[in-house]
All heavy atoms as TSV, in Angstrom:
chain	resi	resn	atom	element	x	y	z
A	1	MET	N	N	77.373	132.800	128.122
A	1	MET	CA	C	78.677	132.150	128.197
A	1	MET	C	C	78.773	131.047	127.166
A	1	MET	O	O	77.770	130.500	126.740
A	1	MET	CB	C	78.901	131.549	129.579
A	1	MET	CG	C	79.280	132.530	130.645
A	1	MET	SD	S	79.828	131.659	132.112
A	1	MET	CE	C	81.371	132.479	132.357
A	2	ARG	N	N	79.979	130.685	126.827
A	2	ARG	CA	C	80.272	129.614	125.881
A	2	ARG	C	C	80.972	128.494	126.633
A	2	ARG	O	O	81.742	128.726	127.550
A	2	ARG	CB	C	81.197	130.161	124.803
A	2	ARG	CG	C	81.525	129.177	123.730
A	2	ARG	CD	C	82.543	129.687	122.769
A	2	ARG	NE	N	82.228	131.039	122.314
A	2	ARG	CZ	C	82.861	131.643	121.339
A	2	ARG	NH1	N	83.844	131.039	120.734
A	2	ARG	NH2	N	82.544	132.853	120.971
A	3	THR	N	N	80.691	127.245	126.249
A	3	THR	CA	C	81.351	126.093	126.850
A	3	THR	C	C	82.330	125.517	125.838
A	3	THR	O	O	81.981	125.317	124.684
A	3	THR	CB	C	80.327	125.017	127.247
A	3	THR	OG1	O	79.403	125.582	128.169
A	3	THR	CG2	C	81.004	123.819	127.882
A	4	VAL	N	N	83.569	125.271	126.290
A	4	VAL	CA	C	84.619	124.734	125.433
A	4	VAL	C	C	85.216	123.516	126.129
A	4	VAL	O	O	85.490	123.547	127.322
A	4	VAL	CB	C	85.737	125.790	125.207
A	4	VAL	CG1	C	86.864	125.215	124.376
A	4	VAL	CG2	C	85.173	127.045	124.579
A	5	THR	N	N	85.417	122.453	125.384
A	5	THR	CA	C	86.070	121.264	125.919
A	5	THR	C	C	87.497	121.236	125.406
A	5	THR	O	O	87.720	121.348	124.205
A	5	THR	CB	C	85.329	119.991	125.476
A	5	THR	OG1	O	83.976	120.075	125.904
A	5	THR	CG2	C	85.973	118.742	126.057
A	6	LEU	N	N	88.447	121.093	126.305
A	6	LEU	CA	C	89.864	121.087	125.939
A	6	LEU	C	C	90.506	119.784	126.367
A	6	LEU	O	O	90.160	119.209	127.393
A	6	LEU	CB	C	90.602	122.231	126.642
A	6	LEU	CG	C	90.112	123.647	126.381
A	6	LEU	CD1	C	90.819	124.607	127.322
A	6	LEU	CD2	C	90.363	124.025	124.944
A	7	LYS	N	N	91.469	119.345	125.604
A	7	LYS	CA	C	92.320	118.219	125.977
A	7	LYS	C	C	93.680	118.834	126.278
A	7	LYS	O	O	94.327	119.390	125.405
A	7	LYS	CB	C	92.389	117.234	124.812
A	7	LYS	CG	C	93.249	116.037	125.088
A	7	LYS	CD	C	93.219	115.108	123.875
A	7	LYS	CE	C	94.360	114.147	123.900
A	7	LYS	NZ	N	94.426	113.364	122.660
A	8	ILE	N	N	94.118	118.768	127.535
A	8	ILE	CA	C	95.335	119.445	127.975
A	8	ILE	C	C	96.400	118.414	128.330
A	8	ILE	O	O	96.162	117.515	129.145
A	8	ILE	CB	C	95.041	120.342	129.204
A	8	ILE	CG1	C	93.956	121.353	128.843
A	8	ILE	CG2	C	96.290	121.039	129.684
A	8	ILE	CD1	C	93.380	122.079	130.027
A	9	ASP	N	N	97.557	118.543	127.722
A	9	ASP	CA	C	98.659	117.639	128.005
A	9	ASP	C	C	99.097	117.808	129.457
A	9	ASP	O	O	99.114	118.925	129.983
A	9	ASP	CB	C	99.829	117.942	127.053
A	9	ASP	CG	C	100.897	116.893	127.149
A	9	ASP	OD1	O	101.771	117.021	128.037
A	9	ASP	OD2	O	100.850	115.940	126.356
A	10	GLU	N	N	99.432	116.697	130.082
A	10	GLU	CA	C	99.841	116.725	131.488
A	10	GLU	C	C	101.041	117.631	131.730
A	10	GLU	O	O	101.193	118.199	132.817
A	10	GLU	CB	C	100.157	115.308	131.969
A	10	GLU	CG	C	98.933	114.435	132.078
A	10	GLU	CD	C	99.275	113.016	132.492
A	10	GLU	OE1	O	100.394	112.764	132.983
A	10	GLU	OE2	O	98.406	112.149	132.309
A	11	SER	N	N	101.898	117.787	130.726
A	11	SER	CA	C	103.109	118.591	130.907
A	11	SER	C	C	102.801	120.080	131.084
A	11	SER	O	O	103.630	120.820	131.592
A	11	SER	CB	C	104.056	118.393	129.725
A	11	SER	OG	O	103.480	118.905	128.538
A	12	VAL	N	N	101.630	120.540	130.680
A	12	VAL	CA	C	101.272	121.956	130.825
A	12	VAL	C	C	100.052	122.153	131.718
A	12	VAL	O	O	99.568	123.281	131.877
A	12	VAL	CB	C	101.025	122.630	129.454
A	12	VAL	CG1	C	102.284	122.621	128.614
A	12	VAL	CG2	C	99.867	121.988	128.732
A	13	ASP	N	N	99.564	121.080	132.315
A	13	ASP	CA	C	98.354	121.166	133.129
A	13	ASP	C	C	98.484	122.171	134.271
A	13	ASP	O	O	97.604	122.996	134.506
A	13	ASP	CB	C	97.985	119.781	133.668
A	13	ASP	CG	C	96.677	119.798	134.442
A	13	ASP	OD1	O	95.708	120.396	133.937
A	13	ASP	OD2	O	96.631	119.210	135.541
A	14	GLU	N	N	99.582	122.122	134.980
A	14	GLU	CA	C	99.770	123.028	136.121
A	14	GLU	C	C	99.829	124.489	135.663
A	14	GLU	O	O	99.171	125.354	136.247
A	14	GLU	CB	C	101.041	122.670	136.883
A	14	GLU	CG	C	101.179	123.464	138.176
A	14	GLU	CD	C	102.375	123.012	138.993
A	14	GLU	OE1	O	102.855	121.876	138.810
A	14	GLU	OE2	O	102.835	123.813	139.813
A	15	GLN	N	N	100.574	124.766	134.595
A	15	GLN	CA	C	100.666	126.137	134.080
A	15	GLN	C	C	99.298	126.620	133.585
A	15	GLN	O	O	98.919	127.771	133.787
A	15	GLN	CB	C	101.675	126.262	132.928
A	15	GLN	CG	C	103.101	126.036	133.343
A	15	GLN	CD	C	103.555	124.628	133.016
A	15	GLN	OE1	O	102.789	123.676	133.004
A	15	GLN	NE2	N	104.853	124.488	132.756
A	16	PHE	N	N	98.563	125.728	132.950
A	16	PHE	CA	C	97.246	126.101	132.440
A	16	PHE	C	C	96.302	126.424	133.597
A	16	PHE	O	O	95.549	127.398	133.549
A	16	PHE	CB	C	96.674	124.974	131.569
A	16	PHE	CG	C	95.442	125.373	130.832
A	16	PHE	CD1	C	95.514	126.206	129.725
A	16	PHE	CD2	C	94.202	124.940	131.252
A	16	PHE	CE1	C	94.372	126.590	129.040
A	16	PHE	CE2	C	93.053	125.310	130.574
A	16	PHE	CZ	C	93.140	126.142	129.471
A	17	SER	N	N	96.363	125.644	134.654
A	17	SER	CA	C	95.532	125.897	135.834
A	17	SER	C	C	95.882	127.242	136.467
A	17	SER	O	O	94.991	127.983	136.896
A	17	SER	CB	C	95.691	124.777	136.857
A	17	SER	OG	O	95.178	123.573	136.334
A	18	LEU	N	N	97.177	127.557	136.525
A	18	LEU	CA	C	97.600	128.857	137.064
A	18	LEU	C	C	97.099	129.999	136.178
A	18	LEU	O	O	96.680	131.050	136.675
A	18	LEU	CB	C	99.119	128.914	137.190
A	18	LEU	CG	C	99.732	128.024	138.277
A	18	LEU	CD1	C	101.250	128.019	138.160
A	18	LEU	CD2	C	99.293	128.487	139.657
A	19	PHE	N	N	97.128	129.804	134.881
A	19	PHE	CA	C	96.608	130.799	133.948
A	19	PHE	C	C	95.119	131.037	134.193
A	19	PHE	O	O	94.661	132.179	134.271
A	19	PHE	CB	C	96.849	130.343	132.506
A	19	PHE	CG	C	96.151	131.182	131.480
A	19	PHE	CD1	C	96.594	132.470	131.196
A	19	PHE	CD2	C	95.048	130.695	130.811
A	19	PHE	CE1	C	95.949	133.249	130.251
A	19	PHE	CE2	C	94.395	131.459	129.858
A	19	PHE	CZ	C	94.844	132.743	129.586
A	20	LEU	N	N	94.362	129.966	134.354
A	20	LEU	CA	C	92.919	130.104	134.587
A	20	LEU	C	C	92.613	130.799	135.913
A	20	LEU	O	O	91.599	131.480	136.032
A	20	LEU	CB	C	92.245	128.725	134.558
A	20	LEU	CG	C	92.206	128.024	133.208
A	20	LEU	CD1	C	91.523	126.668	133.349
A	20	LEU	CD2	C	91.488	128.867	132.167
A	21	ALA	N	N	93.499	130.639	136.877
A	21	ALA	CA	C	93.287	131.256	138.193
A	21	ALA	C	C	93.308	132.782	138.119
A	21	ALA	O	O	92.818	133.446	139.032
A	21	ALA	CB	C	94.344	130.754	139.169
A	22	HIS	N	N	93.824	133.363	137.052
A	22	HIS	CA	C	93.855	134.815	136.890
A	22	HIS	C	C	92.473	135.394	136.584
A	22	HIS	O	O	92.272	136.596	136.670
A	22	HIS	CB	C	94.823	135.215	135.774
A	22	HIS	CG	C	96.271	135.038	136.124
A	22	HIS	ND1	N	96.740	134.115	137.023
A	22	HIS	CD2	C	97.364	135.681	135.684
A	22	HIS	CE1	C	98.041	134.198	137.120
A	22	HIS	NE2	N	98.460	135.136	136.311
A	23	PHE	N	N	91.536	134.547	136.216
A	23	PHE	CA	C	90.187	134.995	135.887
A	23	PHE	C	C	89.257	134.785	137.077
A	23	PHE	O	O	89.437	133.873	137.861
A	23	PHE	CB	C	89.647	134.223	134.674
A	23	PHE	CG	C	90.450	134.438	133.425
A	23	PHE	CD1	C	91.501	133.594	133.109
A	23	PHE	CD2	C	90.163	135.497	132.576
A	23	PHE	CE1	C	92.246	133.790	131.958
A	23	PHE	CE2	C	90.898	135.705	131.425
A	23	PHE	CZ	C	91.948	134.851	131.115
A	24	SER	N	N	88.249	135.639	137.171
A	24	SER	CA	C	87.271	135.478	138.259
A	24	SER	C	C	86.309	134.341	137.909
A	24	SER	O	O	86.193	133.945	136.754
A	24	SER	CB	C	86.482	136.771	138.453
A	24	SER	OG	O	85.581	136.970	137.385
A	25	SER	N	N	85.595	133.841	138.914
A	25	SER	CA	C	84.655	132.744	138.677
A	25	SER	C	C	83.456	133.189	137.827
A	25	SER	O	O	82.764	132.362	137.260
A	25	SER	CB	C	84.167	132.153	139.997
A	25	SER	OG	O	83.493	133.143	140.743
A	26	SER	N	N	83.238	134.484	137.728
A	26	SER	CA	C	82.164	134.954	136.849
A	26	SER	C	C	82.629	135.000	135.387
A	26	SER	O	O	81.813	135.054	134.473
A	26	SER	CB	C	81.667	136.334	137.282
A	26	SER	OG	O	82.688	137.298	137.134
A	27	GLU	N	N	83.954	134.953	135.175
A	27	GLU	CA	C	84.499	134.968	133.815
A	27	GLU	C	C	84.737	133.556	133.288
A	27	GLU	O	O	84.426	133.255	132.136
A	27	GLU	CB	C	85.816	135.750	133.779
A	27	GLU	CG	C	85.639	137.230	134.069
A	27	GLU	CD	C	86.962	137.943	134.216
A	27	GLU	OE1	O	87.838	137.462	134.976
A	27	GLU	OE2	O	87.118	138.985	133.569
A	28	ILE	N	N	85.319	132.688	134.124
A	28	ILE	CA	C	85.632	131.312	133.724
A	28	ILE	C	C	85.316	130.389	134.890
A	28	ILE	O	O	85.695	130.650	136.027
A	28	ILE	CB	C	87.123	131.159	133.346
A	28	ILE	CG1	C	87.426	131.926	132.074
A	28	ILE	CG2	C	87.484	129.688	133.170
A	28	ILE	CD1	C	88.863	131.830	131.622
A	29	GLN	N	N	84.624	129.300	134.572
A	29	GLN	CA	C	84.309	128.292	135.581
A	29	GLN	C	C	84.719	126.928	135.048
A	29	GLN	O	O	84.463	126.620	133.893
A	29	GLN	CB	C	82.808	128.262	135.876
A	29	GLN	CG	C	82.268	129.539	136.451
A	29	GLN	CD	C	80.760	129.495	136.557
A	29	GLN	OE1	O	80.144	128.439	136.455
A	29	GLN	NE2	N	80.156	130.652	136.748
A	30	ILE	N	N	85.357	126.129	135.872
A	30	ILE	CA	C	85.672	124.753	135.492
A	30	ILE	C	C	84.452	123.931	135.865
A	30	ILE	O	O	84.122	123.775	137.038
A	30	ILE	CB	C	86.938	124.243	136.199
A	30	ILE	CG1	C	88.140	125.076	135.754
A	30	ILE	CG2	C	87.153	122.759	135.897
A	30	ILE	CD1	C	89.429	124.740	136.470
A	31	LEU	N	N	83.756	123.427	134.856
A	31	LEU	CA	C	82.531	122.692	135.083
A	31	LEU	C	C	82.778	121.230	135.412
A	31	LEU	O	O	82.052	120.621	136.181
A	31	LEU	CB	C	81.629	122.782	133.838
A	31	LEU	CG	C	81.268	124.202	133.399
A	31	LEU	CD1	C	80.468	124.156	132.106
A	31	LEU	CD2	C	80.488	124.920	134.479
A	32	LYS	N	N	83.808	120.679	134.810
A	32	LYS	CA	C	84.072	119.255	134.984
A	32	LYS	C	C	85.515	118.969	134.613
A	32	LYS	O	O	86.021	119.497	133.642
A	32	LYS	CB	C	83.131	118.467	134.077
A	32	LYS	CG	C	83.280	116.981	134.113
A	32	LYS	CD	C	82.280	116.352	133.147
A	32	LYS	CE	C	82.569	114.900	132.941
A	32	LYS	NZ	N	81.680	114.323	131.926
A	33	LYS	N	N	86.166	118.126	135.398
A	33	LYS	CA	C	87.513	117.662	135.076
A	33	LYS	C	C	87.442	116.155	134.911
A	33	LYS	O	O	86.830	115.470	135.715
A	33	LYS	CB	C	88.489	117.986	136.213
A	33	LYS	CG	C	89.055	119.355	136.187
A	33	LYS	CD	C	90.172	119.461	137.215
A	33	LYS	CE	C	90.940	120.745	137.033
A	33	LYS	NZ	N	92.056	120.842	137.960
A	34	SER	N	N	88.043	115.660	133.862
A	34	SER	CA	C	88.073	114.217	133.668
A	34	SER	C	C	89.285	113.851	132.826
A	34	SER	O	O	89.896	114.695	132.194
A	34	SER	CB	C	86.793	113.755	132.969
A	34	SER	OG	O	86.717	114.322	131.677
A	35	GLU	N	N	89.595	112.587	132.833
A	35	GLU	CA	C	90.675	112.084	131.987
A	35	GLU	C	C	90.138	111.957	130.570
A	35	GLU	O	O	88.966	111.658	130.366
A	35	GLU	CB	C	91.150	110.726	132.492
A	35	GLU	CG	C	91.815	110.777	133.847
A	35	GLU	CD	C	93.098	111.610	133.852
A	35	GLU	OE1	O	93.893	111.518	132.898
A	35	GLU	OE2	O	93.281	112.371	134.807
A	36	TYR	N	N	90.996	112.166	129.592
A	36	TYR	CA	C	90.599	112.039	128.197
A	36	TYR	C	C	90.229	110.598	127.894
A	36	TYR	O	O	90.892	109.668	128.337
A	36	TYR	CB	C	91.729	112.484	127.263
A	36	TYR	CG	C	91.429	112.212	125.816
A	36	TYR	CD1	C	90.535	113.015	125.120
A	36	TYR	CD2	C	92.012	111.147	125.153
A	36	TYR	CE1	C	90.234	112.764	123.797
A	36	TYR	CE2	C	91.718	110.890	123.825
A	36	TYR	CZ	C	90.835	111.702	123.151
A	36	TYR	OH	O	90.531	111.440	121.846
A	37	MET	N	N	89.157	110.428	127.145
A	37	MET	CA	C	88.715	109.111	126.741
A	37	MET	C	C	88.416	109.160	125.240
A	37	MET	O	O	87.718	110.056	124.785
A	37	MET	CB	C	87.448	108.731	127.523
A	37	MET	CG	C	86.967	107.330	127.291
A	37	MET	SD	S	85.415	106.937	128.157
A	37	MET	CE	C	85.877	107.115	129.855
A	38	SER	N	N	88.961	108.232	124.496
A	38	SER	CA	C	88.699	108.204	123.050
A	38	SER	C	C	87.208	107.978	122.812
A	38	SER	O	O	86.489	107.457	123.680
A	38	SER	CB	C	89.505	107.095	122.379
A	38	SER	OG	O	88.976	105.831	122.740
A	39	ASP	N	N	86.737	108.366	121.647
A	39	ASP	CA	C	85.329	108.167	121.297
A	39	ASP	C	C	84.949	106.699	121.404
A	39	ASP	O	O	83.888	106.352	121.921
A	39	ASP	CB	C	85.043	108.672	119.880
A	39	ASP	CG	C	85.158	110.184	119.761
A	39	ASP	OD1	O	85.123	110.868	120.797
A	39	ASP	OD2	O	85.279	110.672	118.629
A	40	ASP	N	N	85.840	105.833	120.915
A	40	ASP	CA	C	85.571	104.396	120.956
A	40	ASP	C	C	85.419	103.910	122.398
A	40	ASP	O	O	84.466	103.202	122.729
A	40	ASP	CB	C	86.693	103.630	120.252
A	40	ASP	CG	C	86.406	102.148	120.166
A	40	ASP	OD1	O	85.390	101.771	119.562
A	40	ASP	OD2	O	87.202	101.369	120.725
A	41	LYS	N	N	86.336	104.313	123.249
A	41	LYS	CA	C	86.277	103.888	124.653
A	41	LYS	C	C	85.026	104.434	125.328
A	41	LYS	O	O	84.366	103.739	126.101
A	41	LYS	CB	C	87.536	104.361	125.392
A	41	LYS	CG	C	87.651	103.814	126.787
A	41	LYS	CD	C	88.989	104.175	127.415
A	41	LYS	CE	C	89.099	103.604	128.813
A	41	LYS	NZ	N	90.376	103.928	129.432
A	42	TYR	N	N	84.668	105.692	125.016
A	42	TYR	CA	C	83.464	106.291	125.594
A	42	TYR	C	C	82.220	105.509	125.175
A	42	TYR	O	O	81.383	105.158	126.007
A	42	TYR	CB	C	83.343	107.753	125.172
A	42	TYR	CG	C	82.002	108.344	125.510
A	42	TYR	CD1	C	81.675	108.638	126.827
A	42	TYR	CD2	C	81.050	108.570	124.520
A	42	TYR	CE1	C	80.433	109.153	127.162
A	42	TYR	CE2	C	79.810	109.093	124.828
A	42	TYR	CZ	C	79.506	109.380	126.160
A	42	TYR	OH	O	78.276	109.882	126.476
A	43	LEU	N	N	82.093	105.231	123.872
A	43	LEU	CA	C	80.914	104.510	123.391
A	43	LEU	C	C	80.836	103.110	123.997
A	43	LEU	O	O	79.759	102.638	124.352
A	43	LEU	CB	C	80.923	104.432	121.862
A	43	LEU	CG	C	80.669	105.761	121.163
A	43	LEU	CD1	C	80.886	105.616	119.659
A	43	LEU	CD2	C	79.272	106.286	121.457
A	44	ARG	N	N	81.983	102.461	124.142
A	44	ARG	CA	C	81.991	101.127	124.751
A	44	ARG	C	C	81.627	101.181	126.237
A	44	ARG	O	O	81.182	100.175	126.801
A	44	ARG	CB	C	83.357	100.460	124.566
A	44	ARG	CG	C	83.628	100.059	123.137
A	44	ARG	CD	C	85.041	99.497	122.963
A	44	ARG	NE	N	85.328	99.214	121.589
A	44	ARG	CZ	C	84.958	98.106	120.952
A	44	ARG	NH1	N	84.295	97.180	121.586
A	44	ARG	NH2	N	85.252	97.934	119.682
A	45	SER	N	N	81.803	102.328	126.880
A	45	SER	CA	C	81.481	102.450	128.302
A	45	SER	C	C	79.975	102.602	128.557
A	45	SER	O	O	79.518	102.435	129.677
A	45	SER	CB	C	82.225	103.645	128.912
A	45	SER	OG	O	81.636	104.875	128.493
A	46	ILE	N	N	79.208	102.903	127.520
A	46	ILE	CA	C	77.756	103.063	127.668
A	46	ILE	C	C	77.129	101.676	127.722
A	46	ILE	O	O	77.296	100.868	126.809
A	46	ILE	CB	C	77.163	103.880	126.505
A	46	ILE	CG1	C	77.767	105.280	126.489
A	46	ILE	CG2	C	75.647	103.938	126.598
A	46	ILE	CD1	C	77.405	106.092	125.261
A	47	ASN	N	N	76.404	101.426	128.788
A	47	ASN	CA	C	75.804	100.127	129.008
A	47	ASN	C	C	74.909	99.732	127.826
A	47	ASN	O	O	74.017	100.476	127.445
A	47	ASN	CB	C	74.984	100.152	130.302
A	47	ASN	CG	C	74.550	98.781	130.737
A	47	ASN	OD1	O	75.186	97.788	130.401
A	47	ASN	ND2	N	73.468	98.717	131.480
A	48	GLY	N	N	75.188	98.581	127.227
A	48	GLY	CA	C	74.369	98.058	126.143
A	48	GLY	C	C	74.740	98.548	124.754
A	48	GLY	O	O	74.175	98.067	123.765
A	49	MET	N	N	75.654	99.488	124.636
A	49	MET	CA	C	75.996	100.060	123.330
A	49	MET	C	C	76.598	99.013	122.395
A	49	MET	O	O	76.198	98.901	121.242
A	49	MET	CB	C	76.958	101.230	123.490
A	49	MET	CG	C	77.371	101.863	122.178
A	49	MET	SD	S	76.043	102.599	121.222
A	49	MET	CE	C	75.724	104.069	122.175
A	50	VAL	N	N	77.560	98.237	122.874
A	50	VAL	CA	C	78.224	97.246	122.023
A	50	VAL	C	C	77.208	96.212	121.540
A	50	VAL	O	O	77.145	95.891	120.348
A	50	VAL	CB	C	79.400	96.570	122.758
A	50	VAL	CG1	C	79.968	95.416	121.952
A	50	VAL	CG2	C	80.482	97.592	123.062
A	51	GLN	N	N	76.370	95.726	122.451
A	51	GLN	CA	C	75.361	94.740	122.066
A	51	GLN	C	C	74.381	95.333	121.062
A	51	GLN	O	O	73.988	94.683	120.104
A	51	GLN	CB	C	74.605	94.223	123.295
A	51	GLN	CG	C	73.660	93.088	122.965
A	51	GLN	CD	C	74.373	91.890	122.365
A	51	GLN	OE1	O	75.393	91.441	122.868
A	51	GLN	NE2	N	73.843	91.372	121.269
A	52	SER	N	N	74.018	96.579	121.242
A	52	SER	CA	C	73.106	97.256	120.321
A	52	SER	C	C	73.699	97.314	118.912
A	52	SER	O	O	72.991	97.095	117.918
A	52	SER	CB	C	72.814	98.671	120.833
A	52	SER	OG	O	72.080	99.398	119.898
A	53	LEU	N	N	74.986	97.603	118.821
A	53	LEU	CA	C	75.644	97.659	117.518
A	53	LEU	C	C	75.711	96.269	116.871
A	53	LEU	O	O	75.490	96.128	115.665
A	53	LEU	CB	C	77.050	98.250	117.649
A	53	LEU	CG	C	77.097	99.728	118.031
A	53	LEU	CD1	C	78.512	100.160	118.343
A	53	LEU	CD2	C	76.500	100.588	116.938
A	54	HIS	N	N	75.989	95.248	117.678
A	54	HIS	CA	C	76.023	93.883	117.152
A	54	HIS	C	C	74.636	93.480	116.644
A	54	HIS	O	O	74.509	92.872	115.582
A	54	HIS	CB	C	76.509	92.889	118.208
A	54	HIS	CG	C	77.975	92.965	118.472
A	54	HIS	ND1	N	78.928	92.697	117.523
A	54	HIS	CD2	C	78.653	93.284	119.602
A	54	HIS	CE1	C	80.133	92.842	118.040
A	54	HIS	NE2	N	79.998	93.212	119.306
A	55	ASP	N	N	73.599	93.833	117.406
A	55	ASP	CA	C	72.230	93.523	116.988
A	55	ASP	C	C	71.877	94.244	115.691
A	55	ASP	O	O	71.251	93.669	114.803
A	55	ASP	CB	C	71.231	93.918	118.085
A	55	ASP	CG	C	71.382	93.096	119.347
A	55	ASP	OD1	O	72.065	92.034	119.305
A	55	ASP	OD2	O	70.837	93.511	120.388
A	56	ALA	N	N	72.288	95.491	115.577
A	56	ALA	CA	C	71.983	96.273	114.377
A	56	ALA	C	C	72.676	95.685	113.147
A	56	ALA	O	O	72.112	95.710	112.046
A	56	ALA	CB	C	72.404	97.722	114.583
A	57	LYS	N	N	73.879	95.145	113.320
A	57	LYS	CA	C	74.597	94.532	112.196
A	57	LYS	C	C	73.840	93.334	111.636
A	57	LYS	O	O	73.929	93.032	110.458
A	57	LYS	CB	C	75.990	94.063	112.634
A	57	LYS	CG	C	77.018	95.137	112.690
A	57	LYS	CD	C	78.345	94.492	113.059
A	57	LYS	CE	C	79.461	95.476	113.090
A	57	LYS	NZ	N	80.741	94.856	113.464
A	58	ARG	N	N	73.111	92.642	112.501
A	58	ARG	CA	C	72.386	91.440	112.072
A	58	ARG	C	C	71.057	91.750	111.402
A	58	ARG	O	O	70.448	90.861	110.824
A	58	ARG	CB	C	72.152	90.528	113.270
A	58	ARG	CG	C	73.390	89.762	113.653
A	58	ARG	CD	C	73.060	88.709	114.685
A	58	ARG	NE	N	73.973	88.835	115.718
A	58	ARG	CZ	C	73.890	89.338	116.976
A	58	ARG	NH1	N	73.004	89.657	117.428
A	58	ARG	NH2	N	74.755	89.486	117.830
A	59	GLU	N	N	70.587	92.988	111.493
A	59	GLU	CA	C	69.304	93.331	110.873
A	59	GLU	C	C	69.431	93.313	109.353
A	59	GLU	O	O	70.442	93.732	108.802
A	59	GLU	CB	C	68.854	94.728	111.311
A	59	GLU	CG	C	68.262	94.771	112.677
A	59	GLU	CD	C	67.627	96.119	112.974
A	59	GLU	OE1	O	67.544	96.976	112.078
A	59	GLU	OE2	O	67.211	96.312	114.125
A	60	PRO	N	N	68.373	92.869	108.665
A	60	PRO	CA	C	68.421	92.899	107.204
A	60	PRO	C	C	68.442	94.333	106.690
A	60	PRO	O	O	67.903	95.247	107.318
A	60	PRO	CB	C	67.138	92.193	106.783
A	60	PRO	CG	C	66.329	91.997	108.007
A	60	PRO	CD	C	67.169	92.305	109.191
A	61	LEU	N	N	69.093	94.538	105.550
A	61	LEU	CA	C	69.198	95.878	104.968
A	61	LEU	C	C	67.833	96.509	104.717
A	61	LEU	O	O	67.676	97.720	104.796
A	61	LEU	CB	C	69.997	95.830	103.666
A	61	LEU	CG	C	71.493	95.554	103.817
A	61	LEU	CD1	C	72.154	95.466	102.447
A	61	LEU	CD2	C	72.156	96.633	104.652
A	62	GLU	N	N	66.829	95.687	104.432
A	62	GLU	CA	C	65.494	96.212	104.152
A	62	GLU	C	C	64.903	96.962	105.347
A	62	GLU	O	O	64.033	97.804	105.198
A	62	GLU	CB	C	64.531	95.072	103.767
A	62	GLU	CG	C	64.923	94.323	102.513
A	62	GLU	CD	C	66.011	93.281	102.776
A	62	GLU	OE1	O	65.969	92.582	103.807
A	62	GLU	OE2	O	66.925	93.199	101.940
A	63	LYS	N	N	65.360	96.654	106.533
A	63	LYS	CA	C	64.859	97.318	107.736
A	63	LYS	C	C	65.581	98.651	108.002
A	63	LYS	O	O	65.180	99.409	108.860
A	63	LYS	CB	C	65.034	96.414	108.961
A	63	LYS	CG	C	64.033	95.306	109.053
A	63	LYS	CD	C	64.197	94.610	110.380
A	63	LYS	CE	C	62.842	94.371	110.990
A	63	LYS	NZ	N	62.939	93.813	112.333
A	64	GLY	N	N	66.645	98.898	107.263
A	64	GLY	CA	C	67.433	100.108	107.479
A	64	GLY	C	C	66.729	101.359	106.961
A	64	GLY	O	O	65.755	101.303	106.220
A	65	VAL	N	N	67.237	102.496	107.380
A	65	VAL	CA	C	66.714	103.801	106.955
A	65	VAL	C	C	67.810	104.494	106.147
A	65	VAL	O	O	68.946	104.582	106.590
A	65	VAL	CB	C	66.332	104.670	108.170
A	65	VAL	CG1	C	65.856	106.031	107.735
A	65	VAL	CG2	C	65.282	103.973	109.020
A	66	THR	N	N	67.448	104.990	104.968
A	66	THR	CA	C	68.423	105.688	104.137
A	66	THR	C	C	68.697	107.082	104.710
A	66	THR	O	O	67.868	107.647	105.442
A	66	THR	CB	C	67.926	105.816	102.686
A	66	THR	OG1	O	66.683	106.513	102.703
A	66	THR	CG2	C	67.755	104.457	102.040
A	67	LEU	N	N	69.857	107.632	104.393
A	67	LEU	CA	C	70.254	108.946	104.922
A	67	LEU	C	C	69.237	110.032	104.634
A	67	LEU	O	O	69.010	110.919	105.459
A	67	LEU	CB	C	71.621	109.348	104.371
A	67	LEU	CG	C	72.815	108.604	104.942
A	67	LEU	CD1	C	74.086	109.022	104.213
A	67	LEU	CD2	C	72.967	108.875	106.421
A	68	ASP	N	N	68.620	109.997	103.446
A	68	ASP	CA	C	67.673	111.054	103.099
A	68	ASP	C	C	66.406	111.015	103.948
A	68	ASP	O	O	65.650	111.972	104.000
A	68	ASP	CB	C	67.315	110.986	101.604
A	68	ASP	CG	C	66.685	109.658	101.213
A	68	ASP	OD1	O	67.059	108.627	101.774
A	68	ASP	OD2	O	65.810	109.686	100.322
A	69	ARG	N	N	66.175	109.899	104.673
A	69	ARG	CA	C	64.999	109.804	105.526
A	69	ARG	C	C	65.294	110.076	107.000
A	69	ARG	O	O	64.388	110.103	107.821
A	69	ARG	CB	C	64.368	108.429	105.376
A	69	ARG	CG	C	63.759	108.229	103.983
A	69	ARG	CD	C	63.061	106.912	103.795
A	69	ARG	NE	N	62.223	106.515	104.905
A	69	ARG	CZ	C	62.049	105.248	105.271
A	69	ARG	NH1	N	62.664	104.266	104.636
A	69	ARG	NH2	N	61.272	104.940	106.294
A	70	LEU	N	N	66.568	110.281	107.323
A	70	LEU	CA	C	66.923	110.583	108.710
A	70	LEU	C	C	66.614	112.041	109.021
A	70	LEU	O	O	66.802	112.920	108.200
A	70	LEU	CB	C	68.416	110.323	108.946
A	70	LEU	CG	C	68.857	108.868	108.950
A	70	LEU	CD1	C	70.367	108.801	109.117
A	70	LEU	CD2	C	68.189	108.111	110.074
A	71	GLU	N	N	66.127	112.279	110.215
A	71	GLU	CA	C	65.856	113.651	110.665
A	71	GLU	C	C	66.989	114.080	111.580
A	71	GLU	O	O	67.167	113.568	112.654
A	71	GLU	CB	C	64.526	113.712	111.406
A	71	GLU	CG	C	63.343	113.419	110.527
A	71	GLU	CD	C	62.038	113.494	111.299
A	71	GLU	OE1	O	61.995	114.159	112.352
A	71	GLU	OE2	O	61.071	112.882	110.844
A	72	TRP	N	N	67.778	115.037	111.123
A	72	TRP	CA	C	68.929	115.515	111.881
A	72	TRP	C	C	68.577	116.707	112.672
A	72	TRP	O	O	68.217	117.678	112.554
A	72	TRP	CB	C	70.109	115.788	110.962
A	72	TRP	CG	C	70.589	114.564	110.290
A	72	TRP	CD1	C	70.197	114.086	109.084
A	72	TRP	CD2	C	71.533	113.598	110.778
A	72	TRP	NE1	N	70.840	112.921	108.789
A	72	TRP	CE2	C	71.671	112.605	109.800
A	72	TRP	CE3	C	72.279	113.506	111.926
A	72	TRP	CZ2	C	72.517	111.529	109.958
A	72	TRP	CZ3	C	73.121	112.434	112.075
A	72	TRP	CH2	C	73.240	111.451	111.095
């Protein structure tokens, strides 16, 4: 199976839910429902994230890692 995250406008939420009801639970499953949150708001909601970013800004450039040394 594939997992897809969708942002659904409230004006079509009910119709979209009715559309999904046409599929069996073995075909489509709603794993999680939540309100949309911007990336910024999400990152700020993580405990300690804002402070971590402020601390990182104060570090000298010499302590930084260049992009070519990052392991992705």
